[in-house]
Residue, then its C-alpha position, 0 to 999 in steps of 0.5 A: m110200814g111198807i112190809l105191813d102194807t104188803l103183808g096186809e094185802v097180801v092177807g087180803a088176796v088169800a083171804a079172797v081166794e079162800a072165800a072163792e074156793k068155798l063159794d065154788p069149789n070147781a073154781g077154775l085158775l082164772t076165778k082164784g086169779l080175779a079174786a087174789v086181785a080184788g083181795f089185794k086191792g081191797a085189802g090196800a083201800l081198807e089200809s088208807l081209808v083206815e090211815k085217813k081215819e086215824e090221821g083226821e082224828a088226830e087233827s081233830n085231838n090236836a085242835d080240840s086240845q089247842a082249843t081248850d089251852s087258848q081258853a084257860 
């Protein structure tokens, strides 16, 4: 999943740069660079959050199925 994670982060960086250019068509290199870094880090944080949520749901589903098995 390393390649997919990196691809998601790159897409986040590109989206952030595009958004910065839409807000300020005369944005400088520094502004675009900061937007790219923020998009890269933000996409990585979002992916981590989604992974944690999926793991929590899987654990919850396993606990629920074990509880119903023990009651039967």
